SERO-4910 file (N, C-alpha, C, O; in steps of 0.05 Angstrom, whole numbers):
BEGIN
 pado doro    nc1    nc2    nc3   cac1   cac2   cac3    cc1    cc2    cc3    oc1    oc2    oc3
  Met    A     17    -24      0      0      0      0     17     25      0     13     44    -15
  Ile    A     38     25     18     56     48     20     70     53     -7     73     75    -16
  Arg    A     80     31    -19     94     33    -44     76     43    -66     84     58    -84
  Ser    A     51     34    -65     32     43    -85     27     73    -83     26     87   -103
  Leu    A     25     83    -58     22    112    -54     47    127    -63     45    148    -75
  Leu    A     70    115    -56     96    128    -64     97    129    -94    107    149   -106
  Ala    A     89    108   -108     89    108   -137     71    130   -148     78    144   -167
  Ala    A     48    133   -135     30    154   -145     41    181   -141     39    199   -158
  Val    A     54    186   -118     67    212   -112     89    218   -132     90    240   -143
  Ile    A    106    198   -138    128    201   -157    117    208   -185    127    226   -198
  Leu    A     97    193   -193     86    197   -220     72    223   -222     73    236   -243
  Leu    A     58    232   -201     45    258   -201     65    281   -202     60    302   -214
  Ala    A     89    276   -190    109    297   -189    124    299   -215    138    319   -220
  Met    A    121    280   -233    135    280   -259    121    298   -279     97    302   -277
  Pro    A    136    309   -298    124    324   -320    105    305   -335    109    280   -334
  Cys    A     87    315   -348     67    298   -362     70    301   -392     51    311   -405
  Pro    A     91    291   -404     93    291   -433     75    271   -444     67    252   -431
  Ser    A     67    274   -470     51    254   -482     68    229   -486     89    231   -499
  Leu    A     59    207   -476     74    182   -477     72    169   -505     50    165   -515
  Val    A     95    164   -516     96    151   -542    109    124   -539    127    121   -523
  Ala    A     99    104   -554    111     77   -552    141     79   -556    151     91   -574
  Gly    A    155     66   -539    184     65   -540    197     87   -523    221     87   -519
  Glu    A    180    106   -513    192    127   -496    187    122   -466    193    139   -450
  Thr    A    177     99   -460    172     91   -432    186     65   -426    196     51   -444
  Gly    A    186     58   -401    196     33   -392    180     23   -369    169     39   -354
  Ala    A    179     -3   -365    164    -15   -344    181    -18   -318    204    -25   -320
  Cys    A    168    -13   -296    181    -16   -270    165    -35   -253    142    -30   -246
  Cys    A    177    -58   -246    163    -78   -230    172    -75   -201    196    -72   -196
  Tyr    A    153    -76   -183    160    -76   -155    142    -96   -140    128   -112   -153
  Ser    A    143    -97   -114    131   -119    -99    102   -124   -106     88   -107   -117
  Asp    A     94   -149   -101     67   -158   -106     59   -156   -135     36   -153   -142
  Glu    A     79   -158   -153     74   -158   -182     62   -132   -192     49   -132   -213
  Leu    A     65   -111   -177     56    -85   -186     74    -74   -207     98    -79   -207
  Cys    A     63    -60   -227     79    -50   -249     70    -22   -256     46    -16   -255
  Thr    A     90     -5   -262     84     23   -270    101     30   -295    125     24   -295
  Asp    A     87     41   -315    102     52   -338    112     80   -332     96     97   -323
  Ile    A    138     84   -335    150    110   -328    165    121   -352    179    106   -366
  Pro    A    163    147   -358    178    159   -380    208    154   -377    218    153   -354
  Leu    A    222    150   -399    250    142   -399    267    162   -384    286    154   -370
  Ala    A    262    188   -386    279    208   -374    282    204   -344    303    209   -332
  Glu    A    260    195   -331    260    192   -302    258    162   -294    260    156   -270
  Gly    A    255    145   -314    247    118   -308    264    102   -289    255     93   -268
  Glu    A    290     99   -295    307     82   -279    310     93   -251    310     78   -231
  Ile    A    313    120   -249    317    133   -223    292    129   -206    293    122   -182
  Ala    A    268    135   -218    243    132   -204    239    103   -195    229     98   -173
  Cys    A    246     84   -213    242     56   -206    259     48   -182    250     33   -165
  Asp    A    284     59   -181    301     53   -158    289     64   -132    291     51   -111
  Leu    A    277     88   -134    264    100   -110    241     82   -101    235     81    -77
  Leu    A    228     69   -119    206     51   -112    216     24   -101    201      8    -91
  Gly    A    243     20   -104    254     -6    -97    247    -27   -116    246    -51   -110
  Gly    A    241    -19   -141    233    -38   -162    255    -46   -180    278    -40   -176
  Thr    A    247    -61   -200    266    -71   -221    259    -59   -247    236    -63   -257
  Trp    A    277    -45   -259    273    -31   -284    276    -51   -307    297    -63   -310
  Leu    A    255    -54   -323    256    -73   -345    269    -62   -370    275    -77   -389
  Gly    A    274    -36   -371    289    -25   -393    273    -10   -413    248    -10   -412
  Glu    A    287      4   -431    274     21   -451    256      4   -470    264    -17   -478
  Gly    A    233     16   -476    215      3   -495    197    -18   -483    180    -29   -497
  Thr    A    200    -25   -457    183    -45   -444    158    -31   -434    157     -7   -430
  Ser    A    137    -47   -429    113    -36   -418    100    -56   -400    105    -80   -402
  Cys    A     83    -46   -381     70    -64   -363     49    -81   -377     42   -103   -368
  Glu    A     40    -72   -400     19    -87   -415     29   -114   -424     15   -134   -423
  Asp    A     55   -114   -434     65   -139   -444     89   -149   -428    101   -169   -435
  Gly    A     95   -135   -405    118   -144   -389    109   -165   -369     86   -168   -363
  Asp    A    128   -179   -358    124   -200   -338    139   -192   -313    163   -194   -312
  Cys    A    124   -185   -292    137   -176   -267    145   -200   -249    157   -196   -229
  Leu    A    138   -224   -257    147   -247   -242    175   -255   -253    178   -276   -265
  Ile    A    193   -238   -248    221   -242   -257    239   -240   -234    232   -229   -213
  Gly    A    263   -251   -237    283   -249   -216    309   -263   -224    314   -266   -248
  Ala    A    325   -270   -205    351   -283   -210    347   -313   -214    330   -325   -200
  Cys    A    363   -324   -232    362   -353   -237    389   -365   -234    409   -355   -245
  Cys    A    391   -385   -218    417   -398   -211    420   -424   -227    403   -442   -225
  Phe    A    442   -426   -242    448   -451   -257    473   -464   -244    493   -451   -239
  Thr    A    472   -490   -240    494   -505   -227    502   -530   -241    514   -548   -229
  Asp    A    496   -532   -267    503   -556   -282    533   -561   -282    542   -583   -277
  Phe    A    549   -541   -289    578   -544   -291    592   -527   -269    606   -537   -252
  Glu    A    587   -501   -270    597   -483   -250    574   -465   -242    554   -462   -257
  Tyr    A    576   -453   -219    555   -435   -210    553   -410   -227    573   -396   -231
  Tyr    A    529   -405   -238    525   -382   -255    498   -369   -249    478   -384   -248
  Cys    A    497   -343   -246    472   -329   -239    465   -310   -262    482   -295   -271
  Glu    A    439   -310   -270    429   -292   -290    405   -277   -280    388   -289   -267
  Glu    A    404   -251   -285    383   -234   -274    361   -229   -295    364   -235   -319
  Leu    A    338   -218   -285    315   -211   -302    305   -234   -319    300   -232   -343
  Val    A    303   -257   -306    294   -282   -320    266   -289   -308    263   -288   -283
  Ser    A    247   -295   -324    221   -304   -314    223   -331   -301    241   -347   -308
  Gln    A    205   -337   -283    206   -362   -269    203   -385   -289    217   -405   -287
  Asn    A    185   -383   -308    181   -404   -328    206   -409   -344    214   -432   -348
  Ala    A    218   -387   -354    242   -390   -370    265   -401   -354    280   -418   -364
  Cys    A    268   -393   -329    289   -403   -312    286   -433   -308    305   -448   -312
  Glu    A    263   -442   -300    259   -470   -294    259   -487   -318    268   -510   -317
  Ser    A    250   -477   -341    251   -493   -366    279   -497   -376    285   -516   -390
  Asp    A    298   -479   -368    326   -481   -376    342   -497   -355    366   -499   -357
  Gly    A    328   -508   -334    342   -524   -314    354   -508   -291    370   -519   -276
  Gly    A    346   -483   -289    356   -466   -267    338   -467   -243    316   -478   -243
  Thr    A    347   -453   -222    331   -450   -197    323   -421   -195    340   -403   -193
  Phe    A    297   -416   -195    287   -388   -193    289   -379   -164    279   -392   -146
  Leu    A    301   -356   -159    308   -347   -132    287   -327   -121    291   -316   -100
  Gly    A    265   -324   -135    243   -307   -125    238   -283   -141    255   -273   -156
  Gln    A    214   -272   -138    206   -248   -153    224   -225   -146    228   -219   -123
  Leu    A    234   -212   -167    251   -188   -165    277   -193   -149    289   -175   -138
  Ser    A    285   -219   -147    310   -225   -134    333   -217   -152    329   -213   -176
  Thr    A    356   -213   -141    380   -205   -156    403   -224   -150    404   -237   -130
  Cys    A    422   -225   -169    446   -242   -165    463   -231   -142    476   -246   -128
  Glu    A    463   -205   -138    480   -193   -117    469   -200    -90    485   -204    -71
  Asn    A    443   -202    -87    431   -207    -60    424   -237    -57    440   -252    -47
  Glu    A    400   -244    -67    392   -272    -63    410   -292    -77    413   -315    -68
  Gly    A    423   -283    -99    440   -302   -114    470   -299   -108    487   -308   -124
  Ser    A    477   -288    -85    505   -284    -79    520   -310    -77    544   -311    -83
  Tyr    A    506   -332    -68    520   -358    -66    524   -370    -94    541   -388    -98
  Cys    A    508   -361   -113    508   -374   -140    528   -359   -158    520   -350   -180
  Gln    A    553   -358   -150    573   -344   -167    597   -362   -168    605   -374   -148
  Thr    A    610   -364   -191    635   -378   -194    657   -357   -194    657   -339   -210
  Tyr    A    676   -361   -176    698   -342   -174    723   -355   -186    728   -379   -183
  Tyr    A    739   -338   -200    763   -348   -213    788   -334   -199    787   -311   -192
  Gly    A    809   -350   -196    833   -339   -184    855   -359   -184    855   -378   -199
  Ala    A    875   -355   -167    898   -373   -165    891   -398   -149    876   -397   -129
  Cys    A    902   -421   -158    897   -446   -144    924   -460   -139    940   -465   -157
  Cys    A    930   -465   -114    955   -478   -106    950   -508   -102    934   -516    -85
  Val    A    964   -525   -117    961   -554   -116    986   -567   -104   1008   -565   -116
  Asp    A    983   -580    -82   1005   -595    -69   1030   -577    -63   1052   -588    -60
  Tyr    A   1026   -552    -61   1049   -533    -55   1072   -535    -75   1094   -527    -69
  Thr    A   1066   -547    -98   1087   -549   -119   1079   -537   -145   1096   -532   -162
  Asp    A   1053   -531   -148   1044   -520   -174   1022   -500   -169   1003   -505   -154
  Cys    A   1024   -477   -182   1004   -456   -179    992   -450   -207   1006   -446   -226
  Leu    A    965   -450   -208    951   -445   -233    934   -420   -231    921   -415   -211
  Asp    A    935   -403   -252    920   -379   -252    893   -383   -266    890   -402   -281
  Ser    A    873   -366   -260    847   -366   -273    833   -393   -271    822   -403   -291
  Val    A    833   -404   -248    819   -429   -243    794   -424   -226    795   -407   -207
  Ser    A    772   -437   -232    748   -433   -216    751   -445   -189    767   -464   -185
  Glu    A    736   -435   -169    738   -446   -142    730   -475   -142    743   -491   -128
  Glu    A    709   -482   -157    700   -510   -157    722   -529   -170    727   -550   -159
  Lys    A    734   -520   -192    754   -536   -205    779   -540   -187    791   -561   -186
  Cys    A    786   -518   -173    809   -520   -155    803   -540   -133    821   -557   -126
  Trp    A    779   -539   -122    771   -558   -101    772   -587   -112    781   -605    -98
  Phe    A    762   -591   -137    762   -617   -149    790   -628   -152    795   -653   -150
  Met    A    810   -610   -158    838   -619   -161    852   -623   -135    875   -631   -134
  Gly    A    838   -618   -113    851   -621    -87    868   -598    -79    886   -600    -62
  Gly    A    864   -575    -93    881   -552    -88    869   -532    -67    847   -537    -57
  Glu    A    884   -512    -62    875   -490    -44    869   -465    -61    887   -454    -75
  Phe    A    844   -457    -60    836   -433    -75    845   -408    -60    837   -404    -37
  Ile    A    860   -391    -73    872   -368    -60    852   -345    -57    854   -329    -39
  Gly    A    833   -343    -76    813   -322    -74    806   -311   -101    820   -315   -121
  Ala    A    783   -298   -103    773   -286   -128    793   -265   -138    802   -248   -123
  Asp    A    798   -266   -164    815   -246   -178    844   -246   -167    859   -227   -172
  Thr    A    853   -268   -154    881   -270   -146    898   -282   -168    887   -294   -186
  Thr    A    924   -278   -166    943   -289   -185    965   -303   -170    971   -297   -147
  Cys    A    978   -322   -183   1000   -337   -170   1023   -319   -163   1034   -320   -141
  Ser    A   1030   -301   -181   1054   -284   -176   1049   -264   -154   1067   -258   -139
  Asn    A   1025   -253   -153   1019   -232   -133   1010   -243   -106   1017   -231    -85
  Asn    A    995   -265   -106    982   -274    -82    992   -301    -71    986   -308    -48
  Ala    A   1006   -316    -87   1015   -342    -78   1043   -349    -89   1047   -371   -100
  Pro    A   1063   -331    -86   1090   -337    -95   1103   -360    -81   1122   -372    -91
  Trp    A   1092   -367    -57   1103   -389    -41   1095   -417    -52   1105   -437    -43
  Cys    A   1075   -417    -71   1064   -442    -79   1078   -454   -103   1064   -461   -123
  Thr    A   1103   -456   -103   1118   -470   -125   1146   -473   -116   1157   -457   -102
  Tyr    A   1158   -495   -125   1186   -499   -120   1202   -481   -138   1198   -482   -163
  Leu    A   1220   -466   -128   1235   -447   -144   1264   -456   -146   1276   -467   -127
  Phe    A   1276   -452   -170   1304   -459   -175   1319   -434   -180   1309   -415   -192
  Gly    A   1344   -433   -170   1361   -410   -174   1389   -415   -165   1398   -438   -165
  Ala    A   1403   -394   -158   1431   -397   -149   1432   -401   -119   1416   -392   -104
  Cys    A   1452   -417   -111   1456   -423    -82   1484   -417    -75   1503   -428    -85
  Cys    A   1488   -398    -56   1514   -389    -48   1522   -403    -22   1507   -403     -2
  Phe    A   1546   -415    -22   1556   -428      2   1580   -413     14   1596   -425     29
  Gly    A   1583   -388      8   1604   -372     21   1628   -368      4   1638   -346      1
  Asp    A   1639   -390     -7   1663   -387    -24   1658   -399    -52   1677   -400    -68
  Tyr    A   1634   -408    -57   1627   -417    -85   1597   -416    -88   1582   -414    -68
  Cys    A   1588   -418   -113   1560   -415   -119   1551   -436   -138   1566   -442   -157
  Leu    A   1528   -449   -134   1517   -469   -151   1493   -458   -165   1477   -444   -154
  Glu    A   1489   -466   -191   1466   -457   -207   1444   -478   -206   1449   -502   -200
  Leu    A   1419   -469   -211   1396   -487   -214   1392   -506   -191   1389   -530   -194
  Val    A   1393   -495   -166   1388   -510   -142   1360   -503   -132   1352   -480   -132
  Glu    A   1345   -523   -123   1319   -518   -112   1321   -504    -86   1339   -510    -70
  Glu    A   1303   -485    -81   1305   -467    -58   1308   -482    -31   1326   -476    -16
  Ser    A   1290   -502    -26   1291   -516      0   1317   -532      2   1328   -535     24
  Asp    A   1327   -544    -20   1352   -559    -19   1375   -541    -12   1393   -548      3
  Cys    A   1375   -517    -24   1396   -498    -18   1397   -490     11   1418   -491     24
  Glu    A   1373   -483     22   1373   -474     49   1378   -496     69   1390   -492     90
  Ser    A   1368   -521     63   1373   -543     81   1403   -551     82   1412   -564    101
  Ser    A   1418   -543     61   1447   -549     59   1463   -526     71   1488   -527     70
  Gly    A   1450   -506     81   1465   -484     93   1472   -461     73   1487   -444     80
  Gly    A   1460   -462     49   1466   -442     30   1447   -418     31   1427   -419     45
  Thr    A   1453   -397     16   1435   -374     13   1424   -374    -16   1439   -376    -35
  Phe    A   1397   -373    -18   1384   -377    -43   1378   -350    -57   1373   -330    -44
  Trp    A   1380   -350    -84   1374   -326   -100   1359   -335   -124   1367   -355   -137
  Tyr    A   1337   -321   -132   1320   -329   -154   1332   -321   -181   1318   -310   -198
  Gly    A   1357   -327   -185   1370   -320   -210   1397   -333   -212   1403   -351   -196
  Pro    A   1413   -325   -231   1440   -337   -234   1460   -327   -213   1454   -308   -199
  Cys    A   1482   -341   -211   1502   -334   -191   1513   -305   -196   1520   -291   -177
  Asp    A   1513   -297   -221   1523   -270   -228   1507   -248   -214   1517   -226   -210
  Glu    A   1483   -254   -205   1466   -234   -193   1470   -232   -163   1456   -216   -150
  Phe    A   1489   -247   -152   1495   -245   -124   1514   -221   -121   1537   -224   -110
  Ser    A   1506   -198   -130   1524   -175   -130   1531   -165   -102   1552   -153    -99
  Asp    A   1514   -171    -83   1520   -162    -55   1536   -182    -40   1543   -178    -17
  Val    A   1542   -205    -52   1559   -226    -40   1581   -232    -59   1579   -252    -75
  Pro    A   1603   -216    -59   1624   -218    -80   1635   -246    -83   1641   -255   -106
  Glu    A   1637   -261    -61   1649   -288    -64   1631   -307    -78   1639   -329    -85
  Cys    A   1605   -300    -82   1587   -318    -96   1582   -309   -125   1567   -323   -139
  Val    A   1593   -288   -134   1592   -281   -162   1609   -301   -177   1630   -309   -167
  Ala    A   1601   -308   -201   1616   -328   -216   1645   -321   -217   1653   -299   -226
  Thr    A   1662   -339   -206   1690   -334   -203   1705   -341   -229   1698   -360   -242
  Pro    A   1725   -324   -237   1740   -331   -261   1754   -358   -258   1761   -366   -236
  Arg    A   1757   -372   -281   1768   -399   -281   1791   -400   -300   1794   -383   -318
  Gly    A   1808   -420   -296   1831   -422   -314   1844   -449   -311   1832   -468   -300
  Ala    A   1869   -452   -321   1883   -477   -321   1900   -480   -296   1910   -460   -285
  Cys    A   1902   -505   -287   1917   -511   -262   1932   -537   -265   1920   -557   -273
  Cys    A   1958   -536   -260   1974   -560   -262   1977   -572   -234   1987   -559   -215
  Val    A   1969   -597   -231   1969   -611   -205   1989   -633   -205   1988   -652   -222
  Gly    A   2008   -632   -186   2028   -653   -183   2045   -658   -207   2056   -680   -210
  Asp    A   2048   -638   -225   2064   -641   -249   2055   -664   -267   2070   -673   -285
  Thr    A   2031   -674   -262   2022   -697   -278   1995   -692   -293   1990   -705   -313
  Thr    A   1979   -674   -283   1953   -670   -295   1947   -640   -298   1954   -624   -280
  Cys    A   1933   -633   -319   1925   -606   -324   1895   -603   -322   1880   -614   -339
  Glu    A   1886   -589   -302   1857   -583   -299   1852   -556   -313   1865   -536   -306
  Thr    A   1833   -555   -332   1830   -531   -349   1806   -514   -342   1801   -494   -355
  Asp    A   1791   -522   -321   1767   -506   -315   1763   -505   -285   1743   -516   -274
  Val    A   1781   -493   -271   1780   -491   -241   1785   -462   -233   1796   -446   -248
  Thr    A   1775   -455   -209   1781   -429   -198   1809   -429   -185   1820   -450   -180
  Glu    A   1820   -406   -180   1846   -404   -167   1844   -417   -139   1863   -430   -130
  His    A   1822   -413   -126   1818   -424    -99   1818   -455   -100   1830   -468    -84
  Glu    A   1804   -466   -120   1803   -495   -123   1831   -506   -130   1838   -527   -120
  Cys    A   1846   -491   -146   1873   -500   -153   1891   -500   -128   1906   -519   -124
  Asp    A   1888   -480   -111   1904   -479    -87   1897   -502    -69   1915   -514    -56
  Gln    A   1871   -509    -67   1863   -532    -50   1875   -558    -60   1879   -577    -45
  Met    A   1881   -560    -86   1893   -584    -98   1923   -583    -98   1937   -600   -109
  Asn    A   1934   -561    -84   1963   -557    -84   1975   -556   -112   1996   -566   -118
  Gly    A   1959   -543   -130   1968   -540   -158   1980   -513   -164   1980   -495   -147
  Gln    A   1988   -509   -189   1999   -484   -199   1979   -472   -217   1972   -483   -238
  Tyr    A   1968   -448   -210   1947   -435   -226   1960   -416   -246   1978   -401   -240
  Tyr    A   1951   -418   -271   1964   -403   -293   1948   -378   -302   1954   -367   -323
  Gly    A   1929   -370   -286   1915   -345   -292   1887   -349   -302   1879   -370   -312
  Asp    A   1871   -328   -298   1842   -328   -306   1840   -332   -336   1855   -320   -352
  Asp    A   1820   -348   -344   1813   -352   -373   1835   -368   -388   1832   -370   -413
  Thr    A   1855   -378   -375   1874   -395   -389   1862   -423   -394   1845   -432   -378
  Thr    A   1870   -436   -415   1858   -461   -422   1878   -484   -425   1871   -506   -432
  Asp    A   1904   -478   -419   1924   -499   -423   1946   -495   -403   1950   -473   -393
  Cys    A   1961   -516   -398   1984   -515   -380   2010   -518   -397   2009   -527   -420
  Pro    A   2033   -512   -385   2059   -516   -399   2063   -546   -406   2050   -563   -394
  Asp    A   2081   -551   -425   2086   -579   -433   2096   -596   -411   2093   -621   -411
  Ser    A   2108   -583   -390   2119   -599   -368   2097   -611   -351   2103   -629   -335
  Cys    A   2072   -602   -355   2050   -613   -339   2034   -632   -357   2017   -623   -373
  Glu    A   2039   -658   -354   2025   -677   -371   1996   -680   -363   1989   -678   -339
  Asp    A   1979   -684   -383   1950   -686   -378   1943   -715   -369   1929   -729   -384
  Met    A   1953   -722   -346   1947   -749   -336   1949   -749   -305   1968   -738   -294
  Ala    A   1929   -760   -292   1930   -762   -263   1928   -791   -255   1914   -807   -268
  Leu    A   1942   -798   -234   1941   -825   -222   1924   -824   -197   1922   -804   -183
  Gly    A   1911   -846   -192   1894   -847   -168   1881   -874   -165   1885   -892   -181
  Ala    A   1864   -876   -144   1850   -901   -139   1827   -903   -159   1812   -885   -163
  Cys    A   1825   -927   -171   1803   -933   -190   1787   -956   -178   1796   -978   -176
  Cys    A   1762   -950   -171   1745   -970   -159   1729   -985   -181   1713   -973   -195
  Leu    A   1735  -1011   -183   1722  -1028   -203   1706  -1050   -188   1707  -1053   -164
  Asp    A   1691  -1066   -204   1676  -1088   -192   1694  -1108   -179   1687  -1122   -160
  Thr    A   1719  -1110   -189   1738  -1129   -178   1754  -1118   -155   1770  -1133   -143
  Gly    A   1751  -1093   -148   1766  -1081   -127   1779  -1055   -135   1768  -1041   -153
  Cys    A   1801  -1047   -122   1814  -1022   -127   1841  -1026   -141   1857  -1042   -133
  Asp    A   1845  -1010   -162   1871  -1009   -176   1881   -981   -177   1865   -962   -181
  Phe    A   1907   -977   -174   1920   -951   -177   1926   -946   -206   1945   -958   -217
  Leu    A   1910   -929   -220   1912   -927   -249   1912   -897   -257   1905   -880   -242
  Pro    A   1921   -892   -282   1916   -865   -294   1886   -860   -297   1871   -879   -300
  Asp    A   1878   -835   -297   1850   -829   -299   1837   -839   -324   1814   -849   -323
  Phe    A   1851   -838   -347   1838   -846   -372   1833   -876   -373   1813   -885   -384
  Leu    A   1852   -892   -361   1848   -921   -361   1824   -929   -343   1810   -947   -349
  Cys    A   1821   -914   -321   1799   -919   -302   1772   -913   -317   1753   -928   -314
  Thr    A   1772   -891   -332   1748   -884   -347   1741   -905   -367   1718   -913   -370
  Ile    A   1761   -915   -382   1757   -936   -402   1746   -961   -389   1729   -975   -401
  Ala    A   1756   -968   -365   1747   -992   -351   1720   -989   -338   1709  -1008   -327
  Gly    A   1709   -964   -338   1683   -960   -326   1684   -958   -296   1664   -963   -282
  Gly    A   1707   -950   -285   1710   -948   -256   1704   -920   -246   1699   -902   -261
  Thr    A   1704   -918   -219   1701   -892   -205   1729   -883   -197   1743   -897   -182
  Phe    A   1737   -859   -206   1765   -850   -202   1767   -830   -179   1751   -812   -177
  Phe    A   1787   -835   -162   1793   -817   -140   1822   -807   -144   1841   -820   -136
  Pro    A   1825   -782   -156   1851   -773   -163   1869   -770   -139   1861   -759   -118
  Tyr    A   1894   -779   -142   1915   -776   -122   1910   -791    -96   1923   -786    -76
  Gln    A   1890   -809    -96   1884   -824    -72   1895   -852    -75   1892   -865    -96
  Pro    A   1908   -863    -55   1918   -891    -56   1895   -911    -52   1874   -903    -43
  Cys    A   1901   -936    -60   1881   -957    -56   1882   -967    -27   1894   -987    -21
  Glu    A   1871   -951     -9   1871   -958     19   1843   -968     27   1824   -963     13
  Pro    A   1841   -982     50   1814   -992     59   1794   -969     61   1800   -948     72
  Gly    A   1770   -974     50   1748   -955     52   1747   -935     29   1728   -921     26
  Ile    A   1768   -935     11   1768   -916    -11   1746   -923    -31   1734   -905    -44
  Cys    A   1740   -949    -34   1719   -957    -53   1694   -966    -37   1695   -986    -24
  Pro    A   1673   -950    -39   1649   -957    -23   1637   -983    -34   1639   -989    -57
  Thr    A   1624   -997    -15   1611  -1022    -23   1585  -1017    -38   1574  -1035    -51
  Cys    A   1574   -992    -35   1551   -984    -51   1552   -954    -53   1565   -941    -37
  Ser    A   1538   -943    -72   1538   -914    -76   1527   -901    -51   1505   -907    -42
  Gly    A   1543   -883    -40   1535   -869    -15   1550   -879      9   1552   -865     29
  Asp    A   1561   -904      7   1576   -915     30   1605   -906     27   1622   -921     17
  Leu    A   1611   -882     35   1637   -870     31   1659   -881     49   1682   -880     42
  Asp    A   1651   -892     72   1671   -903     90   1674   -933     87   1690   -946    102
  Gly    A   1659   -946     69   1662   -974     63   1654   -993     85   1664  -1015     87
  Asp    A   1635   -984    103   1627  -1002    125   1602  -1018    119   1591  -1032    136
  Gly    A   1592  -1016     94   1569  -1031     86   1543  -1018     94   1521  -1030     92
  Phe    A   1544   -993    104   1520   -979    114   1522   -950    106   1543   -937    111
  Val    A   1501   -939     95   1501   -910     89   1488   -896    112   1464   -899    118
  Gly    A   1505   -880    126   1495   -867    151   1508   -840    156   1517   -826    137
  Val    A   1508   -833    181   1518   -806    190   1547   -801    182   1553   -780    172
  Asn    A   1564   -821    185   1593   -818    179   1596   -812    149   1614   -796    142
  Asp    A   1580   -825    132   1582   -819    103   1573   -791     97   1584   -778     80
  Leu    A   1552   -782    110   1541   -755    106   1562   -734    114   1566   -714    100
  Leu    A   1575   -739    136   1596   -720    145   1619   -719    126   1630   -698    121
  Ala    A   1627   -742    115   1649   -743     96   1641   -728     70   1657   -714     58
  Leu    A   1616   -732     62   1606   -718     38   1607   -688     42   1616   -673     24
  Leu    A   1597   -679     65   1596   -650     70   1624   -638     71   1628   -615     63
  Ala    A   1643   -653     81   1671   -643     82   1682   -639     54   1700   -622     50
  Ala    A   1673   -655     35   1683   -654      8   1666   -637    -11   1672   -633    -34
  Phe    A   1643   -626      0   1624   -612    -16   1636   -588    -30   1646   -570    -17
  Gly    A   1636   -589    -57   1647   -567    -73   1677   -565    -73   1688   -547    -85
  Val    A   1690   -584    -60   1720   -583    -57   1733   -603    -75   1751   -596    -91
  Asn    A   1724   -628    -73   1736   -649    -90   1715   -671    -94   1692   -668    -86
  Gly    A   1723   -693   -108   1705   -714   -114   1704   -737    -95   1693   -758   -101
  Ser    A   1716   -734    -71   1716   -756    -52   1689   -762    -41   1684   -783    -29
  Gly    A   1670   -743    -44   1643   -748    -34   1624   -755    -57   1599   -754    -54
  Asp    A   1635   -762    -80   1618   -768   -104   1602   -793   -100   1613   -814    -93
  Cys    A   1576   -791   -104   1558   -815   -101   1544   -822   -128   1536   -844   -132
  Asp    A   1543   -802   -146   1528   -807   -171   1546   -811   -195   1537   -814   -217
  Gly    A   1573   -813   -190   1591   -820   -211   1600   -797   -230   1611   -803   -251
  Asp    A   1594   -772   -223   1602   -750   -240   1629   -737   -231   1636   -716   -242
  Glu    A   1642   -750   -212   1669   -742   -203   1670   -714   -189   1692   -702   -187
  Asp    A   1647   -705   -179   1648   -681   -162   1629   -685   -139   1614   -705   -139
  Thr    A   1629   -668   -120   1612   -670    -96   1594   -646    -95   1603   -624    -90
  Asp    A   1568   -650   -100   1550   -628   -101   1523   -636    -89   1521   -657    -76
  Ile    A   1502   -620    -93   1476   -625    -81   1464   -651    -91   1449   -663    -76
  Asp    A   1470   -659   -116   1460   -684   -126   1469   -708   -109   1455   -727   -105
  Asp    A   1495   -706   -100   1506   -728    -84   1492   -729    -56   1488   -750    -45
  Val    A   1485   -705    -46   1471   -705    -20   1444   -719    -23   1437   -736     -6
  Leu    A   1429   -713    -44   1403   -725    -48   1406   -755    -53   1390   -771    -44
  Tyr    A   1427   -763    -68   1433   -791    -74   1438   -806    -48   1427   -828    -44
  Leu    A   1455   -794    -31   1462   -808     -6   1437   -811     12   1434   -832     24
  Ile    A   1421   -791     14   1397   -793     31   1378   -815     21   1366   -829     37
  Asn    A   1375   -817     -6   1358   -838    -17   1369   -866    -12   1354   -885    -11
  Ala    A   1396   -868     -9   1408   -894     -5   1412   -900     25   1425   -920     31
  Trp    A   1401   -884     42   1406   -886     71   1398   -914     81   1377   -924     75
  Gly    A   1416   -926     97   1411   -952    108   1432   -972    100   1453   -965     89
  Glu    A   1426   -997    104   1445  -1019     98   1447  -1023     68   1427  -1023     53
  Cys    A   1472  -1027     58   1476  -1032     30   1464  -1059     22   1467  -1079     37
  Leu    A   1451  -1060      0   1439  -1085     -9   1456  -1099    -29   1450  -1120    -39
***
C-alpha cells in the first residue's frame, strides 16, 4: 500500500509529456505491481520505488513482473538476472524469487576465478573455485594471481651461495637445508655477496702430472696445484695431462691413470691410494662399512664443492645431487 502511494506521488510529481511507444519503460516492484515510467526519469524513479527496471521500450501491458535471478549449477555456479520463473525453470535453473538479484539472493550462486595452489608445488591462474577444489588444491581467492598472491606455492630454482662458491639451478629448499643462501636468478646476480659471483676460471697443473683446465684459483690452491691465470685453457708442456689415483672397479681397487679408469668404467679418486674404505661397497657408502649413515654424510659435506671424494652419482664431483643420492640410499647396502 505504501509503495503504491509512493508510486502515485512520484508519478504525479513528474512532468506529463505525451507518452509515445518506446519512450517509456516498465518498473516492476513488490506484489507484481507494475508502472510505466517515461524514460527520462524511469530508472531513477524505479530505484526509488525499490523496483526492477525492465528497460527502454518495455511496458506493463506486455511485461512480466514475475522475474528475478536464476541460478544454474550444471557445470559451474552461474547467476542470470531478469529471468522469468518459467524461462528459468525450463532451462534447468533455480528461480530465486520475484525481483531477486544475483547480488543479493544469488550471492551464493557465483563462480569465482583466481589462483589455485596444488600440493604446494604447482600454482595455476584463472581457475574456478570448484575446479580448484576438485583438483585437491587450495583456492587463494577471487581475482588473485599466482605471482601476486601465492608466490610461495611453487618450488623455485636459482643460485645457491655457500660462502666461497655458488651453484646454479638449485631448488630453494635444498639450498637452504644445505646451509646455502638462495637467490631467484644466476650466480652472477649475487652482486652483494662478491664471493658468490661467478669466479674466473683457468688452467691448473696438479702434481706435475695432470692439467685441470676449468677450475678457480681457490680450487687450484686446494689441490696444491699451480694456477696459470684467469681464462687460461692450457698448462705448460711440463704438466702432462694425466692423473694417477684409486680406481674402484667391480673387482676391487687399482691404482691407475684417470683415462684407463674411465675406459674400464670405474670410479676415479685422483691422487688417492688404494687404501681400505676408498671404494664404497655401494653408492653413498663413503667409509666402506656396508652402511650408508651419518659418517658418510659428514664425509660428503667435508668434500662438498671441494673435491670428488664425496661423489655418489659418478660425475666425479661432490654437489647437491650427491647429498640427495646419499639420503635416498640411507641404510644398509643391499
